[in-house]
C-alpha positions, 0 to 999 in steps of 0.5 A: 389595392382593394376593389369593391362591388355594389352589393345591390347591382354587382357592378364594380364600384369606382372612387365614389362608394357609399356604405349602408349600415343596418342594425336590427334589434328587439324593441321593448317599451319600458312603459309596458312593464308593470309592477305585476311583471316585476313582482312575479316569480318567473322560476317555473316559466324559466324551468319550462323553457330550459326543459323545452330547450333540452328536448329540442336543442333549440332556443326560443331566443336564438333570433333575439340578438342584435344583427348588424349588416354592412353594404357597399353601394354604387352611386346609382344604387345609393340613390335608389336605397335612400329613396326606398330603403326597405325596397317596398316599391321596388318589388314587381307585383305579380298579378295572377289571372283568376282561374 
């Protein structure tokens, strides 16, 4: 038998479990592509990128792929997640004194 724990609070989830799926991918606006972009010869630019990759071993496109996440949530965390999916209001704001 499978046992699930909430990925937010860590509590064991009973019969009522919620799944949150998140997909992050690069956005593009086809309207921003101009005729000049399509007509340009990008061979030199590609050669420079490949040369840089050979020198550093890093690709500038490493983080450009689609990332998918899946989270199991208990009922109470599901309610909080639906109200604030990016947790913008959940972070405690730190107030530092002016020294």
